[in-house]
C-alpha positions as CSV (number, residue, x, y, z in Angstrom):
1,M,127.8,108.0,126.2
2,G,124.9,106.4,128.1
3,D,126.7,103.0,128.0
4,G,129.3,104.0,130.6
5,M,132.1,104.8,128.2
6,R,133.4,108.4,128.1
7,V,135.4,109.6,125.0
8,D,137.7,112.7,125.2
9,W,140.2,114.1,122.8
10,G,143.3,116.0,123.9
11,Q,146.4,117.6,122.4
12,H,148.3,115.7,119.7
13,D,145.2,113.6,119.0
14,V,145.5,111.7,122.3
15,L,142.2,109.8,122.8
16,T,141.2,109.1,126.4
17,L,138.5,106.3,126.9
18,T,137.1,106.2,130.4
19,I,135.1,103.4,131.9
20,D,132.6,105.5,133.7
21,R,130.6,103.4,136.2
22,P,132.1,104.4,139.5
23,E,128.9,103.3,141.4
24,R,129.8,99.7,140.2
25,R,133.6,100.1,140.6
26,N,133.6,100.6,136.8
27,A,132.5,97.0,136.2
28,V,132.0,96.2,132.5
29,D,129.0,94.8,130.8
30,P,128.1,93.9,127.2
31,E,127.0,97.5,126.4
32,L,130.1,99.1,127.7
33,L,132.4,96.5,126.1
34,S,130.7,97.1,122.8
35,A,131.1,100.8,123.2
36,L,134.8,100.4,123.9
37,A,135.3,98.3,120.8
38,E,133.3,100.7,118.7
39,A,135.3,103.7,119.9
40,L,138.5,102.0,119.1
41,H,137.3,100.9,115.6
42,A,136.0,104.4,114.9
43,D,138.8,106.6,116.2
44,G,141.8,104.3,116.6
45,A,143.3,105.3,113.2
46,R,142.9,109.0,113.9
47,A,144.4,108.8,117.4
48,G,148.1,109.4,118.0
49,A,147.8,107.4,121.2
50,V,145.0,106.1,123.4
51,I,144.6,106.1,127.1
52,L,142.3,103.6,128.7
53,R,141.3,104.3,132.3
54,G,138.6,104.0,134.9
55,A,136.7,106.9,136.4
56,G,138.2,108.0,139.7
57,D,141.0,106.3,141.6
58,D,139.1,103.5,143.4
59,A,139.1,101.2,140.4
60,F,140.3,100.7,136.9
61,S,137.5,98.1,136.7
62,A,136.2,95.5,139.1
63,G,135.8,93.2,136.1
64,Y,132.7,91.8,134.5
65,D,129.4,92.9,136.2
66,L,128.4,89.9,138.3
67,S,124.7,91.0,138.2
68,R,124.7,90.1,134.5
69,L,125.7,86.5,135.1
70,T,123.3,83.6,135.5
71,G,125.7,80.8,136.4
72,T,124.7,78.8,133.4
73,A,126.3,78.0,130.0
74,T,124.7,81.1,128.5
75,D,127.3,83.2,130.4
76,V,129.8,82.1,127.8
77,E,128.2,84.8,125.6
78,A,129.9,87.3,127.8
79,D,133.2,86.1,126.3
80,R,132.1,87.4,122.9
81,F,131.9,91.0,124.2
82,I,135.1,90.6,126.2
83,G,136.9,89.1,123.2
84,E,135.7,91.8,120.9
85,A,137.0,94.6,123.2
86,A,140.3,92.8,123.7
87,S,140.7,92.3,119.9
88,A,139.9,95.9,119.3
89,L,142.6,97.0,121.7
90,R,145.2,94.8,119.8
91,A,143.9,95.9,116.3
92,C,143.9,99.6,117.2
93,P,146.8,101.1,115.1
94,A,147.7,103.6,117.8
95,P,149.4,102.3,121.0
96,V,147.1,102.0,124.0
97,I,148.2,102.9,127.5
98,A,146.3,101.5,130.5
99,R,146.2,103.9,133.4
100,L,145.7,101.6,136.4
101,A,144.7,102.5,140.0
102,G,142.7,100.6,142.6
103,H,140.8,97.5,141.7
104,C,141.5,95.6,138.5
105,H,140.0,92.1,138.4
106,G,138.9,89.4,136.1
107,A,137.9,90.7,132.7
108,A,139.5,94.1,133.5
109,V,142.9,92.3,133.7
110,E,142.3,91.0,130.2
111,L,141.6,94.5,129.0
112,A,144.7,95.9,130.7
113,L,147.0,93.2,129.4
114,N,145.8,93.8,125.8
115,C,146.9,97.4,126.1
116,D,150.4,98.0,124.9
117,L,151.7,99.7,128.0
118,R,150.4,99.6,131.6
119,I,151.2,102.4,134.0
120,A,150.0,101.7,137.5
121,A,149.8,103.4,140.9
122,P,150.9,101.5,144.0
123,T,147.2,101.3,145.0
124,L,146.6,98.8,142.3
125,R,144.9,95.5,143.4
126,M,144.9,92.9,140.6
127,S,143.5,89.4,140.6
128,V,141.9,86.9,138.2
129,P,139.5,84.9,140.5
130,A,137.8,83.1,137.6
131,V,138.3,79.6,139.0
132,S,136.4,80.4,142.2
133,L,133.4,81.3,139.9
134,G,133.7,78.0,138.0
135,V,135.1,79.7,134.9
136,V,137.9,78.4,132.6
137,Y,139.3,81.7,131.2
138,R,139.5,82.5,127.5
139,Y,142.4,80.7,125.9
140,Q,143.4,83.9,124.1
141,F,143.9,85.6,127.5
142,V,145.8,82.6,128.9
143,A,148.1,82.7,126.0
144,R,148.8,86.4,126.3
145,L,149.3,86.1,130.0
146,V,151.9,83.4,129.5
147,Q,153.6,85.6,126.9
148,I,153.8,88.5,129.3
149,C,154.8,86.9,132.6
150,G,155.7,83.2,131.8
151,L,153.9,79.9,132.5
152,A,154.8,79.8,136.2
153,R,153.4,83.2,137.0
154,A,150.4,82.6,134.8
155,S,149.7,79.4,136.8
156,D,150.0,81.3,140.1
157,L,147.6,84.1,139.0
158,L,145.0,81.7,137.6
159,L,145.1,78.8,140.1
160,A,146.3,80.3,143.4
161,M,144.3,83.4,142.6
162,P,146.4,85.9,144.7
163,E,145.5,89.6,144.8
164,L,148.6,91.4,143.6
165,D,149.5,95.0,144.7
166,G,151.2,97.3,142.3
167,Q,154.7,96.4,143.3
168,R,154.1,92.7,143.1
169,A,152.4,93.0,139.8
170,Y,155.3,94.9,138.5
171,S,157.8,92.3,139.7
172,W,155.8,89.7,137.9
173,G,156.2,91.6,134.6
174,L,152.5,92.5,134.4
175,L,153.2,96.3,134.4
176,T,155.4,98.7,132.5
177,E,155.9,101.1,135.4
178,I,154.8,102.1,138.9
179,V,154.1,105.8,139.4
180,A,152.8,107.6,142.5
181,L,149.0,108.2,142.4
182,S,149.6,111.9,142.7
183,E,151.7,111.9,139.5
184,I,150.1,109.2,137.4
185,D,147.8,111.3,135.3
186,N,150.6,113.7,134.2
187,H,153.0,110.8,133.6
188,V,150.5,108.9,131.4
189,Q,149.6,112.0,129.5
190,A,153.2,112.9,128.8
191,L,153.9,109.3,127.6
192,A,150.8,109.4,125.4
193,E,151.9,112.8,123.9
194,K,155.4,111.5,123.3
195,L,154.1,108.5,121.3
196,A,151.5,110.7,119.5
197,S,154.3,113.1,118.5
198,S,156.5,110.3,117.1
199,P,156.4,109.3,113.4
200,R,153.2,107.3,113.1
201,P,154.4,104.8,110.5
202,A,157.2,103.7,113.0
203,V,154.8,103.6,116.0
204,H,152.1,101.7,114.1
205,G,154.6,99.4,112.4
206,T,156.2,98.5,115.8
207,K,152.9,97.6,117.3
208,A,151.9,95.6,114.2
209,S,155.2,93.7,114.4
210,L,154.6,92.8,118.0
211,N,151.0,91.7,117.2
212,L,152.4,89.3,114.5
213,L,154.6,87.6,117.2
214,E,151.7,87.4,119.6
215,R,149.4,85.6,117.1
216,R,151.9,82.8,116.7
217,A,151.2,81.6,120.2
218,I,147.7,80.4,119.4
219,A,147.1,77.4,117.1
220,G,143.6,76.9,115.7
221,E,143.2,73.3,117.0
222,D,144.3,74.4,120.5
223,L,141.7,77.2,120.5
224,L,138.9,74.8,119.6
225,L,139.9,72.3,122.3
226,A,140.0,75.1,124.9
227,Q,136.6,76.3,123.9
228,N,135.1,72.9,124.4
229,I,136.7,72.7,127.8
230,R,135.4,76.0,128.8
231,A,131.9,75.2,127.6
232,G,131.8,72.1,129.8
233,A,132.9,74.1,132.9
234,A,130.4,76.9,132.2
235,A,127.5,74.5,132.2
236,S,128.4,72.7,135.5
237,P,126.0,72.9,138.5
238,E,129.0,73.8,140.7
239,R,129.5,76.9,138.7
240,K,125.9,78.0,139.1
241,E,126.2,77.7,142.8
242,A,129.5,79.6,142.9
243,V,128.1,82.5,140.9
244,K,125.1,82.6,143.2
245,R,127.3,82.8,146.3
246,R,129.4,85.5,144.8
247,Q,126.4,87.6,143.8
248,Q,125.0,87.3,147.3
249,S,128.3,88.4,148.8
250,V,128.5,91.5,146.6
251,T,124.9,92.4,147.5
252,R,125.7,92.2,151.2
253,R,128.8,94.4,150.9
254,S,126.9,97.0,148.9
255,K,124.3,97.2,151.8
256,Q,126.9,97.7,154.5
């Protein structure tokens, strides 16, 4: 696919979706996020299991492509694409396994946490630096983060903005398992084939049951209030300056 999404089928109908933009540390953009959602909608019912990964071992994904941001309220439109991809991961009948190595930041953390299982190498580096860019993160992501690791850890990740290595992310409850980088591909493949070989009604039904519990965490009135809060932050002049500084920093690093 020309949009940076690679689709491959393996034994037992295991579907591997690869974010294939290594020159950008597999950063995601609207086109790639749409391609991910489309692939899940088109092939999720056929798949026995899905593996989501980044090309190479340097990054699962560095997050949303900063070159696509303007620092203005129009950037909220990026949420639509991130939200559609995250929703497609949850709606996919087949279980989705995130294969995580190297960098995983921002929007990529949301994608990973909307997978059903997360297998990571010790090389993982995970962070959600949205506040430093003047962003109030999507309420749906905040709710899922709290469900997975609790309010205290979610507060730490979103406000203190630490960069977690694999072991620390695992201790926080953000990962299913840590596996040596040299073994992670075989391990993820074996897990995917195990799930794909299990009775599908039981696998699909278990995921659907978990999704029912997850949806209870988000009330409509809370979501509307959160969207208004986010829109105000997205339009602030402080955010525009923060995005400009980050873009300049990324440009300088790429020239070194």
